[in-house]
C-alpha positions in Angstrom: 14.3 6.0 19.0 16.9 6.8 16.0 16.0 10.0 14.3 16.4 8.6 10.7 13.9 5.7 11.4 11.1 5.2 9.2 8.1 2.7 9.6 5.8 2.0 6.9 2.8 -0.2 6.6 0.3 -1.5 4.2 -3.3 -2.9 5.4 -3.2 -6.5 5.6 -4.9 -8.4 2.9 -8.0 -10.5 3.6 -7.5 -14.2 2.9 -10.8 -14.9 1.6 -9.7 -15.1 -1.8 -6.3 -15.2 -3.9 -4.5 -11.5 -4.4 -5.7 -9.3 -7.0 -4.1 -6.1 -8.8 -6.1 -3.9 -6.6 -4.0 -4.7 -3.5 -0.5 -5.0 -5.6 -1.4 -1.1 -6.1 -1.0 -0.5 -2.5 1.9 -2.8 -2.1 3.8 -1.1 -4.8 3.0 2.3 -3.6 4.4 1.5 -0.4 7.4 -0.2 -1.7 8.3 2.9 -3.8 8.2 5.2 -0.7 10.2 2.3 1.3 13.0 2.3 -1.3 12.8 6.0 -1.8 13.3 6.6 2.0 16.2 3.9 2.0 18.1 5.5 -0.7 17.7 8.9 1.2 19.4 7.2 3.9 16.6 6.3 6.3 16.6 3.2 8.5 13.4 1.7 7.0 11.1 -1.0 8.5 8.5 -1.9 5.9 5.6 -4.2 7.0 3.0 -6.1 5.3 0.8 -9.4 6.1 -2.5 -11.2 6.2 -5.7 -10.8 8.0 -6.9 -14.5 8.4 -9.9 -14.4 10.9 -13.6 -13.7 10.7 -16.8 -14.8 9.0 -15.7 -14.1 5.4 -12.9 -16.5 5.5 -15.0 -19.2 7.5 -17.5 -19.0 4.6 -14.8 -19.0 1.8 -13.1 -22.0 3.3 -16.5 -23.8 3.6 -17.0 -22.9 -0.3 -13.8 -24.3 -1.0 -14.4 -27.5 1.1 -11.0 -27.0 3.0 -10.2 -26.8 6.7 -9.8 -23.3 7.8 -6.1 -23.7 8.6 -5.3 -25.3 5.1 -7.1 -22.7 3.4 -5.7 -19.6 5.2 -2.1 -21.1 5.0 -2.7 -21.4 1.2 -4.0 -18.1 0.5 -1.6 -16.5 2.9 1.3 -18.1 1.0 0.1 -16.6 -2.3 0.1 -13.2 -0.6 3.7 -13.8 0.5 4.9 -14.8 -3.0 3.8 -11.2 -4.3 7.4 -10.0 -2.6 9.5 -11.8 -5.4 6.5 -11.3 -8.2 6.3 -7.5 -7.8 9.7 -7.1 -6.6 8.8 -5.7 -3.0 11.5 -4.9 -0.3 9.4 -5.4 2.7 11.0 -6.3 6.0 8.3 -8.4 7.5 5.2 -10.4 6.9 2.9 -10.7 9.6 -0.1 -13.2 9.7 -3.1 -12.7 12.5 -3.2 -16.6 12.9 0.4 -16.7 14.3 0.0 -17.6 17.9 3.7 -16.9 19.1 4.0 -13.2 17.8 0.3 -11.9 16.9 -2.0 -13.5 19.8 -0.4 -12.7 22.7 -0.1 -8.9 21.7 -3.7 -8.7 20.7 -4.7 -10.1 24.3 -2.2 -7.8 25.9 -4.0 -4.7 24.4 -7.5 -6.1 25.3 -6.5 -6.5 28.9 -4.8 -2.7 28.5 -8.1 -1.2 27.2 -10.0 -3.0 30.0 -7.7 -1.7 32.5 -8.1 1.7 31.2 -12.0 1.4 31.5 -12.4 1.5 27.9 -14.1 -2.3 27.5 -17.4 -3.3 28.7 -20.2 -5.7 28.0 -23.8 -5.0 26.8 -26.7 -6.2 25.0 -26.8 -5.0 21.4 -29.1 -5.2 18.5 -28.0 -3.9 15.1 -27.3 -4.6 11.4 -24.1 -6.4 10.7 -22.3 -6.5 7.2 -20.3 -9.6 6.7 -18.3 -7.9 3.8 -17.2 -5.2 6.2 -17.0 -7.8 9.2 -18.6 -4.6 11.1 -21.9 -3.5 12.4 -23.2 -0.6 10.5 -26.0 2.0 10.5 -28.9 3.0 8.4 -26.9 6.0 7.2 -24.3 3.5 5.7 -27.1 1.8 3.5 -28.3 2.8 0.0 -31.5 1.3 -0.8 -31.0 -0.9 1.9 -27.8 -2.4 1.0 -24.2 -1.9 2.2 -22.9 1.0 0.1 -19.2 -1.2 -0.6 -20.4 -4.6 -1.0 -24.0 -3.9 -2.5 -25.5 -6.8 0.0 -28.2 -6.3 2.7 -26.9 -6.8 6.3 -28.0 -9.2 8.7 -30.0 -8.0 11.9 -28.1 -9.6 14.9 -29.0 -9.6 18.7 -26.4 -10.5 21.0 -24.4 -9.8 24.1 -21.0 -8.4 23.0 -18.1 -6.2 24.7 -17.6 -2.7 23.5 -14.8 -0.3 23.3 -15.5 3.2 24.5 -14.7 5.0 21.2 -17.1 7.8 22.0 -14.9 8.8 24.9 -12.0 9.7 22.2 -14.5 11.3 19.8 -13.2 15.0 20.5 -9.5 14.0 20.7 -9.4 12.4 17.6 -10.9 15.0 15.7 -8.6 17.4 17.0 -5.7 15.3 16.0 -6.9 15.0 12.6 -8.0 18.5 12.2 -4.5 20.0 13.4 -2.6 17.3 11.0 -1.1 15.8 13.9 -2.2 12.5 12.2 -2.2 13.5 8.6 -4.9 12.3 6.4 -3.9 12.2 2.6 -5.7 13.2 0.3 -7.5 16.2 1.8 -10.8 15.0 0.6 -10.4 12.1 2.7 -9.8 14.2 5.8 -12.8 16.1 5.1 -14.8 13.1 4.8 -13.5 11.6 8.2 -13.9 14.7 9.8 -17.7 15.1 8.7 -18.2 11.2 9.9 -16.7 12.1 13.5 -18.5 15.3 13.8 -21.9 13.2 13.6 -20.8 11.8 16.9 -18.9 8.5 17.4 -20.6 5.8 18.8 -19.1 2.7 21.0 -18.2 0.1 18.9 -18.7 -3.9 19.2 -15.3 -5.3 20.0 -16.3 -9.1 20.4 -18.6 -11.8 19.0 -20.1 -14.6 20.4 -17.8 -17.6 20.1 -20.6 -20.0 19.1 -21.2 -17.9 16.2 -17.4 -17.0 15.4 -15.0 -19.7 16.5 -12.6 -18.6 14.1 -10.4 -15.8 15.7 -8.6 -14.8 19.0 -10.7 -15.5 22.3 -11.3 -12.7 24.8 -8.9 -13.2 27.7 -10.7 -14.6 30.8 -13.8 -15.2 28.8 -13.4 -17.7 26.3 -17.2 -17.6 25.4 -16.4 -14.6 23.2 -14.1 -13.9 20.1 -12.3 -10.5 19.8 -13.7 -8.3 17.0 -11.7 -9.3 13.8 -10.8 -5.5 13.3 -9.6 -5.3 17.0 -7.5 -8.3 16.1 -6.4 -7.0 12.6 -5.3 -3.4 13.5 -3.0 -4.6 16.2 -0.8 -6.3 13.6 1.1 -2.9 13.1 2.1 -3.4 17.0 2.6 -7.1 16.9 5.0 -7.1 14.2 7.4 -4.8 16.0 7.2 -6.9 19.3 4.9 -4.7 21.5 5.3 -3.5 24.0 9.0 -4.3 25.0 10.5 -5.6 21.6 13.5 -3.4 20.4 11.6 -2.8 16.8 8.6 -1.3 18.7 11.3 1.1 20.7 13.1 2.0 17.6 10.3 2.2 14.9 7.2 3.4 16.7 5.0 5.4 15.6 4.2 4.7 11.8 5.6 7.5 9.4 2.9 6.7 7.0 0.2 3.8 6.9 -1.3 2.8 3.3 -4.4 1.8 3.0 -7.6 1.6 0.7 -10.5 4.1 1.2 -13.1 1.3 2.1 -11.2 0.8 5.5 -10.6 4.6 6.2 -12.9 4.5 9.1 -11.4 1.6 10.9 -7.8 3.3 10.6 -8.7 6.9 11.4 -11.1 6.2 14.0 -11.0 2.9 15.9 -7.4 2.7 15.2 -6.7 6.1 16.9 -8.9 5.4 19.6 -7.2 2.2 20.5 -3.9 4.0 20.4 -5.3 6.9 22.6 -6.5 4.5 25.1 -3.1 2.8 25.3 -1.5 6.2 25.6 0.7 5.7 22.4 2.0 8.0 19.8 -0.2 8.2 16.9 0.7 7.4 12.9 1.9 10.6 11.4 0.5 10.0 8.0 -2.4 7.9 6.6 -2.5 7.6 2.9 -5.5 6.6 1.2 -5.6 5.4 -2.4 -8.6 5.0 -4.5 -10.1 1.7 -6.0 -8.6 0.0 -9.2 -11.7 -0.3 -11.5 -12.3 -2.5 -14.4 -14.6 -1.1 -17.1 -15.4 1.8 -14.5 -16.7 -0.8 -12.0 -14.7 -1.1 -8.8 -12.5 -4.3 -9.0 -13.4 -6.8 -6.2 -13.6 -10.5 -5.8 -17.1 -10.5 -5.1 -18.1 -8.9 -8.5 -15.7 -11.2 -10.2 -13.9 -8.7 -12.4 -10.4 -9.1 -10.7 -7.1 -9.1 -12.6 -4.4 -11.7 -11.4 -1.0 -10.1 -10.7 0.5 -13.2 -11.1 -0.7 -13.5 -14.7 -0.1 -9.9 -15.4 3.6 -9.9 -14.6 4.0 -13.2 -16.5 2.9 -11.6 -19.5 4.2 -8.3 -19.1 7.1 -8.2 -16.5 7.5 -7.1 -13.0 8.6 -3.4 -13.7 6.1 -3.1 -16.8 3.3 -3.7 -14.1 5.0 -1.5 -11.3 5.3 1.3 -14.1 1.5 1.2 -15.1 0.2 1.3 -11.8 2.3 4.0 -10.5 1.9 6.2 -13.8 -1.4 5.6 -15.0 -3.4 5.4 -11.7 -3.8 8.7 -10.1 -2.0 8.0 -6.6 -5.0 9.0 -4.4 -8.1 8.6 -6.6 -9.8 5.7 -8.8 -8.2 4.6 -11.9 -9.4 2.2 -14.5 -7.4 -0.8 -15.6 -7.5 -2.4 -19.0 -5.4 -4.6 -21.2 -5.6 -1.9 -23.8 -4.4 1.1 -21.7 -1.7 -1.1 -20.2 0.0 -2.0 -23.7 -0.4 1.7 -24.9 1.4 2.9 -22.0 4.0 0.0 -22.2 4.6 0.9 -25.9 4.7 4.7 -25.5 6.8 5.2 -22.1 8.7 2.0 -21.8 9.7 0.5 -25.3 9.5 3.7 -27.2 10.7 6.0 -24.2 13.0 4.6 -21.6 13.9 1.4 -23.7 14.7 3.2 -26.7 16.7 6.0 -25.4 18.7 3.6 -23.7 19.5 1.6 -26.7 20.3 4.6 -28.8 22.7 6.1 -26.3 24.5 2.8 -25.7 24.8 1.7 -29.3 27.2 4.9 -29.8 28.7 4.7 -26.4 31.9 2.9 -27.1 34.6 4.2 -24.7 33.0 7.7 -24.2 32.9 9.0 -20.9 29.8 10.7 -19.3 29.7 14.6 -19.3 27.4 16.6 -17.1 27.4 19.9 -18.7 24.4 19.6 -20.6 21.9 18.0 -18.5 23.1 18.9 -14.9 20.7 21.6 -14.0 17.7 19.4 -15.5 18.5 16.4 -13.5 18.7 18.5 -10.1 15.3 19.9 -10.9 13.8 16.3 -11.5 15.3 15.5 -8.1 13.8 18.4 -6.4 10.5 17.4 -8.2 10.8 13.8 -7.0 11.5 14.7 -3.6 8.1 17.1 -3.5 6.1 14.3 -5.3 7.0 11.6 -3.0 6.3 13.6 0.4 2.7 13.8 -0.9 3.1 11.0 -2.3 1.8 11.7 -6.1 3.8 9.0 -7.8 2.4 9.8 -11.3 3.5 13.3 -10.8 7.1 12.1 -9.9 7.4 9.7 -12.9 6.0 12.6 -15.4 9.0 14.6 -14.1 11.4 11.8 -14.8 9.9 11.1 -18.4 10.1 14.9 -19.0 13.8 14.4 -18.7 13.7 11.3 -21.1 11.9 13.4 -23.5 14.6 16.1 -23.3 17.2 13.4 -24.1 15.1 12.2 -27.0 14.8 15.7 -28.5 18.7 16.5 -27.9 19.4 13.3 -30.1 17.0 14.4 -32.7 18.7 17.8 -32.9 22.3 16.6 -32.8 22.1 13.6 -34.9 25.3 12.0 -33.3 25.1 9.0 -35.7 25.6 11.3 -38.7 27.5 14.2 -37.0 30.8 12.5 -36.0 32.5 15.6 -35.0 30.1 16.2 -32.2 29.5 12.6 -31.1 31.8 12.2 -28.3 30.3 15.2 -26.7 26.7 14.6 -27.4 26.9 11.1 -26.3 29.1 12.1 -23.2 26.0 14.3 -22.0 23.4 11.6 -22.9 25.4 9.1 -20.7 25.4 11.3 -17.9 21.5 11.8 -18.1 21.1 8.0 -18.5 23.0 7.3 -15.3 21.0 9.9 -13.5 17.5 8.7 -15.2 18.7 4.8 -13.8 19.2 6.6 -10.4 15.8 8.4 -10.5 13.9 5.4 -11.2 15.1 3.1 -8.8 12.5 3.3 -6.4 9.7 2.7 -9.1 11.7 0.1 -11.3 14.5 -1.2 -9.5 15.2 -4.1 -11.7 15.3 -1.7 -14.9 17.5 0.7 -13.0 19.9 -2.3 -12.1 19.8 -3.2 -15.8 20.7 0.1 -17.1 23.5 0.9 -14.9 24.9 -2.5 -15.9 24.7 -1.6 -19.5 26.1 1.6 -19.1 29.2 -0.2 -17.4 29.9 -2.7 -19.8 28.7 -0.1 -22.8 26.5 -3.0 -24.3 22.9 -2.4 -25.1 20.2 -5.3 -24.6 16.6 -4.7 -25.2 14.7 -3.5 -22.0 11.3 -3.4 -23.0 10.7 -5.3 -26.4 7.6 -3.5 -28.3 4.5 -5.5 -27.9 
C-alpha cells in the first residue's frame, strides 16, 4: 500500500428523487478535501455513486409510472451530472444496480459473513420504517412516528437472515472510544457511543423476495433479497474491486468517509461490524455533516422544500454555490439556506471581496512583477491555518482565514492609494500581486474555476469581472 494514498468517499445518493442541494453540500465538502490532498502530493481516490435498490425506489418508480430500470437510470444519470455542474473531481461513480462490479462483491461479502458464522435465519416481528429502509425500535419513535421521516412505521412479521452485530458490540465501542475510527464531530462520537452502550442487537440482513424483488438475491436462497444497507455499504469495497483488485490493495482503508447525520448508525455500527467480520481494516475517519435547512426545517424530498442544485448553479455559477455552502454552513452542524442569505454572502465576499480586489490590483499591474516582502509572513500563517482547518475539517474556518488575507490587501490599498500616489505604485502593486497569486493558490480546493481565472488574469495582466454584483 503506497504511503501517500488517500481514499475518500461520500455516501451514495438514494435514487428515489432528483438531487437536491443537501447532497451537493456533502459532495462539495468531500471534493474540497480530495483536491487539497492532491495538491499536497497525495495519490487520491475519490468515490461517489448511487444507491438504487429498496422499497422507496420501487414506490417512487410506481408513482412516476416508469419501469424500475428506466427510473433508476434516469435519476442516477442526474446525480452523475453533478460532477460537471459542481466541478467535482471524483475518480469513480459506483451504482448498486451494476451487476458486473457491484453485485458479485455484495454476494461474496455475504458468503464470507456466513462462513464466519455471522449470518443466521430466524422469524422476526418488528417495526419497519420505509424511509429509513430499516427495522426500528420504539425508542426511535417520537409520538409513534419515526423521528427522521415523521411517519408511522409498519409492523412486519417475516422470516429473515440476521447479521450477528451484537457479537462485535464491545469491539466497535472500543475502536470508536480510542479514536481508531475517528468520529467527527465529537458530539456525534458521544451520540453513537451512547447508542452502542445501550446494547447492540443483531440486525435483519434480508427481506423476503416476494415483498422486495428489487435488490440483490441472497446467494443459495433466491427466496430472500439482501438488505438494502448490506448492499449499499459494500459500495466502498466494490468500487475498489474487492477482494483482489489492485485499487483495493492500493487504497483500502478509507481515510475519510463523508456522511449525513441521519445515516450515522449504519456507518458507525453496521458498517464497522461487517468490516470486523471480514477482518478488514476500518475507516480512519467518519465525518458527519449536518442538515441543510430551509426556513429552519430540514430540507428533504418528502417535505417538498428542496433547492435544485442545477437551477442554483445556472443562476449564480458553480463557484458561488461552492463558496456559499462551504462558508455559510458550519461544517458539522445544520445550516439554513435562503436566497437572501446567498445573495448577501455573494455580494459581500465574492463581488465586493475577492472579485473587487482582483480587479483593483490588475487594473494597475501593467508590467509590474510580484514582490513578497509585505505579505509573505501573512500568507504562510494562512497556509498553516488552512492545513489545521482541513484536518478537522472546518471549511468555514479555512475560508475565514483566506478572506482575512483579502481584507488585509484591501486595507493596504486604502492606506497606500496606489492609483493616486505614483511614486510607490510599483512597490504596492508588486506586493499585492504576490498576495493575489497566493490567494489564487489558497482557494484552489474550494473555488477551482476562480483560482484558474485569477492565475490566468495575473499572467496576462488583464482584469475580467469574476463575480458581477447581483
